[in-house]
Structure formats: structure tokens, C-alpha cells
MARKOLKOL-827219 format. One record per residue: residue number from 0; residue in three letters; chain; x, y, z of N, C-alpha, C in turn. Coordinates in steps of 0.05 Angstrom, whole numbers, padded with zeros to 5 digits. Example, Ala and Ser with C-alpha at 12.3 -4.5 7.8 and 13.67 -1.06 7.14 Angstrom:
BEGIN
PT  num  residu  chaine  nc1  nc2  nc3  cac1  cac2  cac3  cc1  cc2  cc3
PT  0  Ala  A  00264  -00114  00156  00246  -00090  00156  00264  -00066  00156
PT  1  Ser  A  00257  -00045  00142  00273  -00021  00143  00258  00001  00157
END
This chain:
BEGIN
PT  num  residu  chaine  nc1  nc2  nc3  cac1  cac2  cac3  cc1  cc2  cc3
PT  0  Unk  A  01142  02760  02926  01154  02747  02903  01137  02751  02878
PT  1  Unk  A  01149  02758  02856  01134  02762  02831  01126  02735  02820
PT  2  Unk  A  01100  02732  02814  01090  02707  02803  01099  02703  02775
PT  3  Unk  A  01099  02678  02766  01107  02671  02739  01090  02685  02718
PT  4  Unk  A  01064  02687  02723  01047  02699  02703  01052  02728  02700
PT  5  Unk  A  01059  02742  02722  01065  02770  02720  01091  02775  02705
PT  6  Unk  A  01111  02758  02709  01136  02760  02695  01132  02757  02665
PT  7  Unk  A  01115  02737  02657  01110  02732  02629  01094  02755  02617
PT  8  Unk  A  01074  02765  02630  01058  02787  02619  01074  02812  02612
PT  9  Unk  A  01094  02817  02629  01111  02842  02624  01126  02840  02598
PT  10  Unk  A  01129  02817  02587  01144  02814  02562  01128  02824  02538
PT  11  Unk  A  01102  02826  02540  01086  02833  02517  01080  02863  02515
PT  12  Unk  A  01078  02874  02491  01069  02901  02488  01041  02905  02500
PT  13  Unk  A  01034  02929  02507  01009  02934  02522  00984  02924  02507
PT  14  Unk  A  00983  02928  02481  00959  02920  02466  00954  02890  02467
PT  15  Unk  A  00976  02875  02467  00973  02846  02469  00968  02838  02498
PT  16  Unk  A  00982  02850  02516  00980  02843  02544  00951  02846  02554
PT  17  Unk  A  00939  02869  02548  00912  02874  02559  00891  02856  02547
PT  18  Unk  A  00896  02844  02524  00878  02825  02513  00881  02797  02525
PT  19  Unk  A  00906  02790  02530  00911  02763  02542  00899  02761  02570
PT  20  Unk  A  00901  02782  02586  00892  02780  02613  00861  02778  02615
PT  21  Unk  A  00847  02783  02593  00818  02780  02594  00809  02751  02588
PT  22  Unk  A  00828  02734  02581  00822  02706  02577  00818  02692  02604
PT  23  Unk  A  00796  02679  02610  00792  02666  02636  00815  02647  02643
PT  24  Unk  A  00825  02649  02667  00846  02632  02677  00868  02628  02656
PT  25  Unk  A  00876  02651  02645  00894  02649  02622  00920  02634  02628
PT  26  Unk  A  00932  02639  02651  00958  02627  02656  00955  02597  02661
PT  27  Unk  A  00933  02588  02674  00930  02560  02680  00921  02544  02655
PT  28  Unk  A  00906  02557  02637  00895  02543  02614  00911  02545  02588
PT  29  Unk  A  00926  02567  02585  00940  02572  02560  00965  02556  02559
PT  30  Unk  A  00970  02542  02536  00994  02526  02533  01014  02540  02513
PT  31  Unk  A  01003  02553  02493  01020  02567  02473  01007  02593  02465
PT  32  Unk  A  01024  02613  02460  01016  02638  02449  01033  02643  02424
PT  33  Unk  A  01020  02646  02401  01034  02649  02375  01031  02676  02364
PT  34  Unk  A  01054  02689  02357  01054  02715  02344  01067  02712  02317
PT  35  Unk  A  01053  02721  02296  01064  02721  02269  01059  02749  02257
PT  36  Unk  A  01079  02760  02244  01077  02786  02232  01053  02788  02213
PT  37  Unk  A  01035  02806  02218  01011  02809  02201  00990  02787  02204
PT  38  Unk  A  00995  02768  02222  00977  02746  02226  00961  02749  02252
PT  39  Unk  A  00941  02732  02256  00924  02734  02280  00939  02725  02305
PT  40  Unk  A  00932  02736  02327  00943  02728  02353  00929  02702  02360
PT  41  Unk  A  00944  02680  02361  00933  02653  02366  00940  02642  02393
PT  42  Unk  A  00921  02628  02405  00925  02617  02432  00918  02587  02431
PT  43  Unk  A  00935  02571  02443  00929  02543  02448  00918  02542  02477
PT  44  Unk  A  00892  02539  02479  00878  02543  02505  00862  02518  02512
PT  45  Unk  A  00869  02505  02534  00855  02480  02541  00855  02459  02520
PT  46  Unk  A  00879  02457  02506  00883  02438  02484  00867  02443  02459
PT  47  Unk  A  00857  02467  02456  00843  02475  02431  00855  02502  02422
PT  48  Unk  A  00854  02507  02396  00865  02532  02385  00843  02553  02382
PT  49  Unk  A  00850  02578  02391  00831  02600  02389  00846  02625  02378
PT  50  Unk  A  00830  02643  02366  00840  02670  02361  00833  02688  02384
PT  51  Unk  A  00851  02708  02389  00845  02728  02409  00830  02751  02395
PT  52  Unk  A  00808  02760  02406  00791  02779  02394  00804  02807  02391
PT  53  Unk  A  00797  02821  02370  00809  02847  02366  00793  02869  02382
PT  54  Unk  A  00768  02863  02389  00752  02884  02402  00754  02882  02433
PT  55  Unk  A  00779  02882  02442  00783  02885  02471  00793  02860  02485
PT  56  Unk  A  00790  02836  02473  00800  02812  02486  00780  02790  02486
PT  57  Unk  A  00787  02768  02499  00771  02744  02498  00778  02727  02474
PT  58  Unk  A  00765  02704  02471  00772  02685  02451  00750  02682  02430
PT  59  Unk  A  00757  02674  02406  00737  02670  02385  00748  02649  02366
PT  60  Unk  A  00731  02639  02349  00738  02619  02329  00739  02630  02301
PT  61  Unk  A  00729  02655  02298  00728  02668  02272  00752  02685  02266
PT  62  Unk  A  00766  02679  02245  00791  02694  02238  00785  02724  02234
PT  63  Unk  A  00762  02731  02222  00757  02759  02216  00754  02775  02242
PT  64  Unk  A  00750  02763  02265  00747  02777  02290  00774  02778  02306
PT  65  Unk  A  00795  02767  02294  00820  02764  02309  00837  02789  02309
PT  66  Unk  A  00852  02792  02330  00871  02814  02332  00896  02807  02315
PT  67  Unk  A  00906  02827  02299  00929  02822  02282  00954  02833  02295
PT  68  Unk  A  00975  02818  02293  01001  02825  02306  01019  02840  02286
PT  69  Unk  A  01032  02861  02295  01050  02876  02277  01079  02868  02281
PT  70  Unk  A  01095  02875  02262  01124  02869  02264  01136  02884  02287
PT  71  Unk  A  01127  02909  02292  01136  02924  02315  01131  02910  02341
PT  72  Unk  A  01108  02898  02344  01101  02884  02369  01118  02859  02373
PT  73  Unk  A  01125  02846  02351  01143  02823  02354  01171  02832  02362
PT  74  Unk  A  01180  02854  02350  01206  02865  02358  01206  02873  02387
PT  75  Unk  A  01185  02887  02396  01184  02896  02424  01183  02872  02443
PT  76  Unk  A  01168  02851  02435  01166  02827  02452  01194  02814  02455
PT  77  Unk  A  01208  02811  02433  01235  02800  02434  01254  02816  02450
PT  78  Unk  A  01253  02843  02448  01270  02860  02463  01265  02858  02493
PT  79  Unk  A  01240  02856  02501  01233  02852  02529  01244  02825  02539
PT  80  Unk  A  01240  02804  02522  01248  02777  02531  01278  02775  02533
PT  81  Unk  A  01293  02790  02517  01322  02789  02518  01334  02812  02534
PT  82  Unk  A  01316  02826  02549  01325  02848  02566  01341  02869  02549
PT  83  Unk  A  01330  02874  02525  01342  02894  02507  01371  02888  02499
PT  84  Unk  A  01378  02862  02500  01406  02855  02493  01405  02829  02475
PT  85  Unk  A  01392  02832  02452  01389  02808  02435  01416  02796  02427
PT  86  Unk  A  01437  02813  02425  01463  02803  02417  01474  02784  02438
PT  87  Unk  A  01466  02787  02463  01475  02769  02484  01463  02742  02482
PT  88  Unk  A  01441  02739  02467  01428  02714  02464  01432  02702  02436
PT  89  Unk  A  01454  02710  02424  01460  02702  02396  01460  02671  02393
PT  90  Unk  A  01472  02657  02412  01474  02628  02410  01446  02616  02411
PT  91  Unk  A  01430  02625  02430  01403  02615  02433  01386  02620  02408
PT  92  Unk  A  01389  02645  02397  01374  02652  02373  01382  02634  02349
PT  93  Unk  A  01408  02628  02348  01418  02610  02327  01405  02583  02328
PT  94  Unk  A  01398  02574  02352  01385  02548  02356  01355  02550  02353
PT  95  Unk  A  01345  02575  02352  01317  02578  02347  01299  02581  02371
PT  96  Unk  A  01310  02586  02394  01293  02590  02418  01307  02606  02440
PT  97  Unk  A  01291  02618  02457  01301  02631  02481  01286  02619  02505
PT  98  Unk  A  01299  02618  02528  01285  02611  02553  01285  02636  02571
PT  99  Unk  A  01263  02643  02581  01260  02668  02597  01254  02661  02626
PT  100  Unk  A  01256  02681  02644  01249  02675  02673  01222  02662  02675
PT  101  Unk  A  01220  02642  02693  01196  02627  02695  01197  02601  02679
PT  102  Unk  A  01219  02599  02663  01223  02574  02648  01207  02573  02622
PT  103  Unk  A  01194  02594  02614  01178  02594  02589  01197  02594  02565
PT  104  Unk  A  01190  02578  02545  01208  02575  02522  01196  02589  02497
PT  105  Unk  A  01212  02605  02484  01203  02621  02462  01216  02610  02436
PT  106  Unk  A  01200  02598  02419  01209  02589  02393  01210  02613  02374
PT  107  Unk  A  01231  02615  02358  01236  02638  02340  01240  02628  02311
PT  108  Unk  A  01229  02642  02292  01233  02636  02264  01236  02662  02248
PT  109  Unk  A  01251  02661  02227  01256  02685  02210  01275  02676  02188
PT  110  Unk  A  01291  02695  02179  01311  02689  02158  01337  02680  02171
PT  111  Unk  A  01346  02656  02162  01371  02645  02173  01395  02655  02157
PT  112  Unk  A  01417  02658  02171  01443  02665  02159  01460  02640  02160
PT  113  Unk  A  01466  02629  02136  01480  02603  02134  01508  02607  02123
PT  114  Unk  A  01528  02595  02137  01555  02596  02127  01567  02568  02129
PT  115  Unk  A  01579  02559  02107  01591  02532  02105  01571  02511  02113
PT  116  Unk  A  01546  02514  02106  01526  02494  02111  01515  02494  02139
PT  117  Unk  A  01523  02513  02156  01513  02514  02183  01499  02540  02188
PT  118  Unk  A  01478  02539  02205  01463  02564  02213  01480  02579  02232
PT  119  Unk  A  01487  02604  02225  01504  02621  02242  01488  02640  02259
PT  120  Unk  A  01465  02649  02247  01449  02668  02262  01422  02670  02248
PT  121  Unk  A  01405  02688  02257  01379  02692  02246  01372  02722  02247
PT  122  Unk  A  01359  02732  02226  01350  02759  02226  01322  02761  02215
PT  123  Unk  A  01311  02785  02215  01283  02789  02206  01265  02770  02221
PT  124  Unk  A  01267  02770  02248  01252  02752  02264  01222  02760  02264
PT  125  Unk  A  01206  02742  02253  01178  02750  02248  01157  02731  02259
PT  126  Unk  A  01167  02709  02273  01148  02689  02283  01157  02680  02311
PT  127  Unk  A  01139  02681  02330  01145  02673  02357  01124  02652  02367
PT  128  Unk  A  01134  02632  02381  01117  02613  02394  01124  02611  02423
PT  129  Unk  A  01108  02623  02440  01113  02624  02469  01100  02599  02482
PT  130  Unk  A  01116  02581  02491  01106  02557  02504  01108  02561  02534
PT  131  Unk  A  01085  02561  02548  01084  02567  02576  01094  02542  02592
PT  132  Unk  A  01111  02547  02611  01120  02525  02628  01100  02520  02651
PT  133  Unk  A  01090  02496  02651  01070  02488  02671  01081  02464  02687
PT  134  Unk  A  01082  02467  02713  01088  02444  02730  01062  02432  02740
PT  135  Unk  A  01061  02405  02741  01038  02392  02753  01050  02373  02774
PT  136  Unk  A  01055  02385  02798  01067  02369  02819  01048  02347  02828
PT  137  Unk  A  01059  02323  02830  01043  02300  02839  01030  02285  02817
PT  138  Unk  A  01034  02293  02791  01020  02279  02769  01031  02250  02766
PT  139  Unk  A  01055  02245  02777  01067  02218  02775  01060  02200  02799
PT  140  Unk  A  01043  02210  02817  01037  02194  02841  01028  02166  02836
PT  141  Unk  A  01009  02162  02817  00998  02136  02812  01017  02118  02796
PT  142  Unk  A  01035  02131  02780  01053  02116  02763  01077  02106  02779
PT  143  Unk  A  01088  02122  02797  01113  02116  02810  01115  02088  02822
PT  144  Unk  A  01095  02078  02836  01097  02051  02848  01103  02029  02828
PT  145  Unk  A  01094  02033  02803  01099  02012  02783  01128  02012  02774
PT  146  Unk  A  01144  02032  02781  01171  02034  02771  01191  02022  02790
PT  147  Unk  A  01182  02008  02810  01200  01995  02829  01194  01965  02830
PT  148  Unk  A  01216  01950  02831  01215  01921  02835  01229  01915  02861
PT  149  Unk  A  01223  01892  02873  01237  01884  02897  01260  01865  02889
PT  150  Unk  A  01284  01873  02899  01308  01857  02893  01322  01852  02920
PT  151  Unk  A  01322  01827  02928  01335  01818  02953  01325  01836  02977
PT  152  Unk  A  01299  01839  02977  01286  01853  03000  01287  01884  02997
PT  153  Unk  A  01300  01894  02976  01301  01923  02973  01286  01931  02948
PT  154  Unk  A  01276  01956  02949  01262  01967  02925  01282  01977  02905
PT  155  Unk  A  01280  01968  02881  01299  01975  02860  01284  01990  02837
PT  156  Unk  A  01294  02013  02830  01282  02029  02809  01287  02015  02782
PT  157  Unk  A  01266  02014  02766  01268  02001  02739  01276  02021  02718
PT  158  Unk  A  01289  02012  02697  01293  02028  02673  01265  02032  02661
PT  159  Unk  A  01258  02057  02655  01230  02062  02646  01230  02080  02621
PT  160  Unk  A  01212  02075  02603  01208  02092  02580  01179  02101  02579
PT  161  Unk  A  01175  02127  02573  01149  02139  02570  01143  02143  02540
PT  162  Unk  A  01121  02132  02530  01113  02135  02502  01088  02151  02500
PT  163  Unk  A  01087  02170  02482  01062  02184  02476  01065  02200  02451
PT  164  Unk  A  01042  02207  02438  01042  02226  02416  01049  02254  02427
PT  165  Unk  A  01054  02273  02410  01059  02301  02419  01035  02311  02435
PT  166  Unk  A  01040  02329  02454  01020  02343  02470  01004  02325  02489
PT  167  Unk  A  01015  02302  02496  01001  02285  02514  01013  02285  02542
PT  168  Unk  A  01034  02301  02546  01044  02305  02573  01067  02288  02582
PT  169  Unk  A  01082  02276  02563  01104  02259  02571  01126  02275  02585
PT  170  Unk  A  01131  02300  02576  01152  02316  02589  01144  02324  02617
PT  171  Unk  A  01118  02331  02620  01108  02338  02647  01110  02315  02666
PT  172  Unk  A  01103  02291  02656  01105  02267  02673  01134  02261  02680
PT  173  Unk  A  01152  02263  02660  01180  02258  02665  01191  02277  02687
PT  174  Unk  A  01183  02303  02685  01192  02323  02704  01184  02315  02732
PT  175  Unk  A  01159  02306  02736  01150  02299  02763  01163  02273  02773
PT  176  Unk  A  01168  02254  02755  01182  02230  02763  01210  02236  02773
PT  177  Unk  A  01224  02254  02758  01251  02262  02766  01250  02275  02794
PT  178  Unk  A  01230  02293  02798  01228  02307  02824  01224  02287  02847
PT  179  Unk  A  01205  02268  02843  01199  02250  02865  01221  02230  02870
PT  180  Unk  A  01234  02221  02849  01257  02202  02853  01280  02217  02866
PT  181  Unk  A  01285  02242  02859  01306  02257  02870  01301  02264  02899
PT  182  Unk  A  01277  02273  02906  01271  02281  02933  01269  02257  02952
PT  183  Unk  A  01258  02235  02941  01252  02212  02958  01228  02217  02976
PT  184  Unk  A  01220  02197  02991  01197  02199  03009  01199  02179  03031
PT  185  Unk  A  01178  02176  03046  01178  02155  03067  01179  02127  03056
PT  186  Unk  A  01171  02125  03030  01170  02098  03017  01196  02093  03001
PT  187  Unk  A  01208  02114  02989  01232  02109  02973  01254  02128  02982
PT  188  Unk  A  01278  02118  02980  01302  02134  02986  01309  02152  02963
PT  189  Unk  A  01315  02178  02968  01322  02196  02947  01347  02187  02932
PT  190  Unk  A  01348  02192  02906  01371  02183  02889  01382  02207  02874
PT  191  Unk  A  01408  02206  02868  01420  02227  02852  01412  02223  02822
PT  192  Unk  A  01401  02245  02811  01391  02244  02783  01408  02262  02766
PT  193  Unk  A  01416  02252  02743  01429  02269  02722  01409  02274  02700
PT  194  Unk  A  01401  02299  02696  01380  02307  02677  01392  02321  02653
PT  195  Unk  A  01389  02310  02629  01398  02323  02605  01373  02338  02593
PT  196  Unk  A  01374  02364  02593  01351  02380  02585  01359  02395  02559
PT  197  Unk  A  01359  02381  02537  01369  02392  02512  01354  02417  02503
PT  198  Unk  A  01328  02418  02507  01313  02441  02497  01302  02459  02520
PT  199  Unk  A  01314  02456  02543  01306  02473  02567  01277  02471  02573
PT  200  Unk  A  01265  02447  02570  01236  02444  02574  01230  02430  02600
PT  201  Unk  A  01248  02415  02611  01242  02399  02635  01248  02415  02660
PT  202  Unk  A  01273  02422  02664  01279  02439  02687  01273  02469  02681
PT  203  Unk  A  01272  02476  02655  01267  02504  02647  01287  02523  02660
PT  204  Unk  A  01312  02517  02656  01333  02533  02668  01334  02561  02656
PT  205  Unk  A  01339  02581  02673  01344  02608  02664  01370  02616  02676
PT  206  Unk  A  01390  02621  02659  01417  02627  02667  01428  02606  02686
PT  207  Unk  A  01422  02581  02679  01433  02558  02693  01417  02549  02718
PT  208  Unk  A  01397  02564  02725  01381  02557  02749  01354  02546  02742
PT  209  Unk  A  01347  02521  02751  01321  02510  02744  01298  02527  02754
PT  210  Unk  A  01279  02532  02737  01255  02547  02745  01233  02528  02753
PT  211  Unk  A  01236  02503  02746  01217  02482  02755  01230  02466  02777
PT  212  Unk  A  01213  02453  02793  01223  02436  02815  01230  02409  02804
PT  213  Unk  A  01256  02403  02802  01265  02377  02792  01278  02361  02814
PT  214  Unk  A  01275  02369  02839  01285  02354  02862  01312  02363  02873
PT  215  Unk  A  01317  02357  02898  01341  02367  02912  01366  02352  02904
PT  216  Unk  A  01364  02329  02892  01388  02313  02885  01392  02311  02855
PT  217  Unk  A  01382  02331  02840  01383  02330  02811  01403  02350  02801
PT  218  Unk  A  01421  02341  02783  01440  02358  02769  01431  02360  02740
PT  219  Unk  A  01431  02385  02729  01420  02390  02703  01442  02399  02683
PT  220  Unk  A  01442  02386  02660  01458  02396  02637  01438  02409  02618
PT  221  Unk  A  01438  02436  02617  01418  02451  02602  01428  02456  02574
PT  222  Unk  A  01410  02454  02554  01415  02461  02526  01439  02444  02515
PT  223  Unk  A  01441  02420  02524  01463  02402  02516  01451  02379  02499
PT  224  Unk  A  01464  02372  02477  01454  02349  02461  01452  02324  02479
PT  225  Unk  A  01431  02309  02475  01425  02286  02493  01448  02266  02495
PT  226  Unk  A  01458  02257  02473  01479  02236  02474  01503  02246  02489
PT  227  Unk  A  01513  02269  02482  01537  02281  02495  01531  02286  02525
PT  228  Unk  A  01507  02295  02530  01500  02302  02558  01500  02278  02576
PT  229  Unk  A  01489  02256  02567  01488  02231  02583  01516  02222  02590
PT  230  Unk  A  01534  02223  02570  01562  02215  02574  01576  02233  02595
PT  231  Unk  A  01571  02259  02591  01584  02279  02609  01575  02275  02638
PT  232  Unk  A  01549  02272  02642  01539  02269  02669  01550  02244  02683
PT  233  Unk  A  01551  02222  02668  01562  02198  02680  01591  02201  02688
PT  234  Unk  A  01606  02215  02672  01635  02218  02677  01641  02239  02699
PT  235  Unk  A  01623  02258  02702  01629  02280  02720  01612  02282  02745
PT  236  Unk  A  01587  02273  02744  01569  02277  02767  01560  02252  02780
PT  237  Unk  A  01568  02229  02770  01563  02203  02783  01533  02199  02790
PT  238  Unk  A  01515  02202  02771  01486  02198  02777  01479  02169  02781
PT  239  Unk  A  01459  02165  02798  01447  02138  02800  01426  02134  02779
PT  240  Unk  A  01413  02156  02771  01392  02156  02751  01398  02177  02730
PT  241  Unk  A  01394  02169  02704  01397  02188  02682  01370  02192  02670
PT  242  Unk  A  01361  02217  02666  01335  02223  02655  01339  02240  02630
PT  243  Unk  A  01324  02234  02609  01327  02247  02583  01301  02247  02568
PT  244  Unk  A  01296  02268  02552  01270  02271  02538  01274  02266  02508
PT  245  Unk  A  01256  02251  02497  01253  02247  02468  01279  02236  02454
PT  246  Unk  A  01286  02212  02461  01308  02199  02448  01298  02187  02422
PT  247  Unk  A  01317  02179  02405  01308  02168  02379  01331  02162  02359
PT  248  Unk  A  01353  02177  02362  01375  02173  02343  01393  02150  02352
PT  249  Unk  A  01410  02141  02334  01429  02120  02341  01448  02128  02363
PT  250  Unk  A  01457  02154  02361  01475  02164  02382  01461  02164  02410
PT  251  Unk  A  01435  02171  02410  01420  02171  02435  01420  02143  02447
PT  252  Unk  A  01414  02123  02430  01412  02096  02440  01439  02085  02449
PT  253  Unk  A  01461  02093  02436  01487  02085  02445  01493  02097  02473
PT  254  Unk  A  01485  02122  02477  01489  02134  02503  01472  02121  02525
PT  255  Unk  A  01447  02114  02518  01430  02100  02537  01442  02073  02545
PT  256  Unk  A  01452  02059  02525  01465  02033  02530  01489  02036  02548
PT  257  Unk  A  01505  02057  02542  01529  02063  02559  01521  02068  02588
PT  258  Unk  A  01500  02084  02591  01491  02091  02618  01482  02066  02634
PT  259  Unk  A  01467  02049  02620  01457  02024  02633  01481  02006  02640
PT  260  Unk  A  01501  02004  02622  01524  01987  02628  01541  01998  02650
PT  261  Unk  A  01538  02024  02656  01552  02037  02678  01537  02034  02705
PT  262  Unk  A  01515  02020  02704  01499  02016  02728  01479  02037  02734
PT  263  Unk  A  01475  02056  02716  01454  02076  02721  01427  02066  02713
PT  264  Unk  A  01407  02075  02727  01379  02071  02718  01373  02093  02698
PT  265  Unk  A  01357  02087  02678  01350  02107  02657  01320  02110  02656
PT  266  Unk  A  01311  02136  02655  01283  02143  02650  01283  02161  02625
PT  267  Unk  A  01269  02153  02605  01270  02167  02579  01242  02169  02567
PT  268  Unk  A  01238  02187  02548  01213  02189  02534  01219  02186  02504
PT  269  Unk  A  01198  02179  02489  01200  02176  02460  01173  02181  02448
PT  270  Unk  A  01172  02193  02424  01147  02197  02409  01137  02170  02399
PT  271  Unk  A  01111  02165  02403  01100  02140  02393  01072  02136  02404
PT  272  Unk  A  01055  02121  02389  01028  02115  02398  01026  02089  02414
PT  273  Unk  A  01048  02074  02414  01047  02048  02428  01071  02032  02421
PT  274  Unk  A  01072  02007  02431  01095  01990  02427  01099  01983  02397
PT  275  Unk  A  01077  01978  02383  01079  01970  02355  01090  01994  02339
PT  276  Unk  A  01083  02018  02347  01093  02042  02333  01123  02044  02334
PT  277  Unk  A  01134  02041  02358  01163  02045  02360  01179  02020  02350
PT  278  Unk  A  01165  01997  02348  01179  01974  02337  01185  01978  02307
PT  279  Unk  A  01171  01996  02294  01175  02001  02266  01201  02017  02261
PT  280  Unk  A  01213  02028  02282  01237  02043  02280  01261  02025  02287
PT  281  Unk  A  01278  02019  02268  01300  01999  02272  01316  02004  02297
PT  282  Unk  A  01323  02029  02303  01340  02035  02326  01326  02028  02352
PT  283  Unk  A  01300  02035  02353  01284  02029  02377  01276  02000  02380
PT  284  Unk  A  01272  01987  02357  01264  01959  02358  01285  01941  02371
PT  285  Unk  A  01310  01947  02367  01331  01931  02380  01330  01934  02410
PT  286  Unk  A  01323  01959  02419  01320  01964  02448  01298  01947  02460
PT  287  Unk  A  01276  01944  02445  01254  01928  02455  01261  01898  02455
PT  288  Unk  A  01273  01889  02433  01280  01861  02430  01299  01852  02452
PT  289  Unk  A  01318  01869  02459  01338  01862  02479  01329  01870  02507
PT  290  Unk  A  01305  01880  02510  01293  01886  02536  01310  01904  02554
PT  291  Unk  A  01318  01927  02542  01333  01946  02557  01317  01958  02579
PT  292  Unk  A  01291  01963  02574  01274  01976  02593  01256  01956  02607
PT  293  Unk  A  01253  01959  02633  01236  01941  02649  01207  01950  02648
PT  294  Unk  A  01202  01976  02644  01175  01986  02644  01171  02005  02621
PT  295  Unk  A  01147  02004  02609  01138  02023  02589  01112  02037  02599
PT  296  Unk  A  01112  02063  02598  01088  02078  02605  01076  02090  02579
PT  297  Unk  A  01053  02080  02571  01041  02089  02546  01019  02108  02552
PT  298  Unk  A  01022  02134  02545  01003  02154  02552  00981  02156  02530
PT  299  Unk  A  00957  02159  02539  00934  02162  02521  00915  02182  02532
PT  300  Unk  A  00900  02195  02514  00879  02213  02523  00853  02204  02511
PT  301  Unk  A  00833  02198  02528  00807  02190  02519  00785  02208  02530
PT  302  Unk  A  00763  02209  02516  00741  02226  02525  00729  02216  02551
PT  303  Unk  A  00728  02190  02554  00715  02179  02578  00734  02178  02602
PT  304  Unk  A  00759  02171  02598  00777  02167  02621  00797  02190  02625
PT  305  Unk  A  00797  02209  02607  00817  02230  02609  00845  02220  02602
PT  306  Unk  A  00865  02230  02615  00893  02221  02610  00899  02197  02627
PT  307  Unk  A  00909  02176  02614  00916  02152  02628  00944  02142  02619
PT  308  Unk  A  00956  02126  02636  00981  02113  02630  00978  02083  02632
PT  309  Unk  A  00982  02069  02610  00982  02040  02611  01010  02031  02616
PT  310  Unk  A  01014  02015  02637  01040  02006  02646  01045  01978  02635
PT  311  Unk  A  01068  01975  02621  01075  01948  02610  01102  01940  02620
PT  312  Unk  A  01106  01913  02620  01132  01902  02628  01152  01903  02605
PT  313  Unk  A  01175  01890  02609  01196  01891  02589  01188  01878  02562
PT  314  Unk  A  01168  01861  02563  01159  01848  02538  01135  01862  02526
PT  315  Unk  A  01127  01884  02538  01104  01899  02528  01077  01889  02537
PT  316  Unk  A  01077  01871  02557  01052  01861  02568  01041  01880  02589
PT  317  Unk  A  01015  01887  02588  01003  01906  02608  01004  01894  02636
PT  318  Unk  A  01012  01911  02655  01012  01902  02683  00997  01922  02701
PT  319  Unk  A  00988  01944  02690  00973  01963  02706  00964  01987  02690
PT  320  Unk  A  00948  02004  02704  00937  02028  02691  00935  02050  02712
PT  321  Unk  A  00942  02074  02704  00940  02096  02723  00927  02121  02710
PT  322  Unk  A  00913  02136  02726  00901  02161  02717  00921  02184  02721
PT  323  Unk  A  00922  02203  02702  00941  02224  02704  00928  02251  02700
PT  324  Unk  A  00940  02272  02711  00933  02300  02704  00959  02313  02698
PT  325  Unk  A  00966  02314  02672  00993  02322  02664  00994  02346  02646
PT  326  Unk  A  00971  02356  02637  00972  02379  02619  00959  02403  02631
PT  327  Unk  A  00965  02427  02620  00953  02451  02630  00923  02448  02628
PT  328  Unk  A  00909  02455  02650  00880  02453  02650  00870  02425  02655
END
């Protein structure tokens, strides 16, 4: 079986490929690879940004030592990623990203073509952001027990929200929670999960097939707007649990409320540094005041403790703390 890293490497032109492979543990440690026409080859490595050296490979912090990317290399990279059929990915390009085998997501920027106020396509593609798909199986082990309450002698899954700033691993944690809830274990019975993956980051579907392990009882709506997706899954797939990433709009909250009123458990994420942060947003404040969610998982990264999740009840009072390993490296 071809490994994920080999599939990804084949997408790059030779001059870029041979430099990337010289980075120690490149696939395990690299989170993003950025290509810009005429700009330095940039790597997000172990949660720090580095340039890739021009003299054969490796990492450096000095821009003058960095390898510069050409327009031709960006075009070749895109052609490889789209299997030389960019026109077949016109809809994805219009939305600004591609998902390739292995579940890696490619952000695209260039000149947009706008008609009647809507983006119809994009040309002169000159900027790529390759976000590597990393699974961390088992990262939710310490968190999962906090998400169940006992109700009439049975364990009942709580409605849960994950809060964190960007790059703290909330999507990775959500993915593993979905997997474990879907598969079940000797302690919990597996549940049917409806997953709305608007940006193809959780299941990382390629041509409709999840590239990440999201569990045996999980149904995925890929590249579908969150609010519409939640409604569709409830009406068509009868999920016991609905999972969704990065809610925040009024439509999202209406769909979450609809799901809960239909008897579904909801697990969602939102950008924020803590309870006080999301209380400042009127749409989310109502959710807190009315206690829609039974549990809040607030992710933090500290020098001393690494990545941790502070677990709070429906009123925002701390009830536990768990250690996590949720990011690449």
C-alpha cells in the first residue's frame, strides 16, 4: 500500500520534492507547506515557521538562504494534484481549495473571476497552502469519559463544545471523538454519527471516501455548508449524534438548536480563548445563557503542561482537566 507521505511527495516538482525529504521527520512534523510565485518555500514545522534552504535542503531562519518557488513549479504542482485535469476541479477551485488523496487540503489563491457579485472561477493561480492531514488516534482518550453522564443507570452522551484559538488542535480532537463515539468500546455503545465536513478537514474525503478514520457508524456530508448539512443529515440519515466544526453564524446556531430539539446529541467546535471570549459574541452568548451544551472543552497550550483540555459544565464551572496530544509533532 502506498503511504500517505509518498502520495503527497509525488505531487511536487523534483526540485521541491528533493528538498522536502531532507527535512527530519518531515511528514510527522510538517503541518503546512506554502508555495508563492517568486517567494521563498515556507514550512510550518513543529508549530514554527521555517524557510527551506536553497543549497540542497534542510531548514533555516534566514530568508536570503531560502529556496525560491517559480510560477512553473506552482503550475506543475497544481497539475499533479488535479491529475492534469484542472477543469474537472472547477467547483473546488472556485471555493479556493482542493482535497487530494490522503486527505491533504490545498488552499489556492490567484485572480478571481466575478460575475453578478459571485466568484465564478479563479485564474493566474500563484499561491498554494498545502495543509497536511494528520490523524492522532487516541488523542481523545482522557477527554471522552467527561462527555458522559449517568441517566437512569445508563451512560448518556452530553452535548459538547470544543473551544480553542487557531492551531490548537480542536479539529484533530473532534475527529478522534467522532471516531471513538462511532466505533464504541467495551465501555460505551457505538452510536450513529452524522458529520458535516464543510472544508473537508475532518474526514478528509477524496471523491467521497474518508481518508481519515472517523468510525464505522459515521456518515459524512463533505464540502457542504454547516447549517444545510446538519438539516440534511437529520432528515435523511437519522443520526444519534451530529458533529460539526467551527460554528458561529446565526444559521449555524439555528441548525444546532434544531438538531438538539430532534433528540440528537451535538459535538461542535468554535474559535475562542475561553468562555468569556465567546460570551462577547451575541449569537453564542444566548447558547451559553440557555445552557445548550452540557460540557465545554477549552484547549490551551502551555510551556509546562503542553496541550491540555479544561473541562467545564453547562455553567462554565471547571470539573476536570485532561492532557492531550493533538497536533503534528
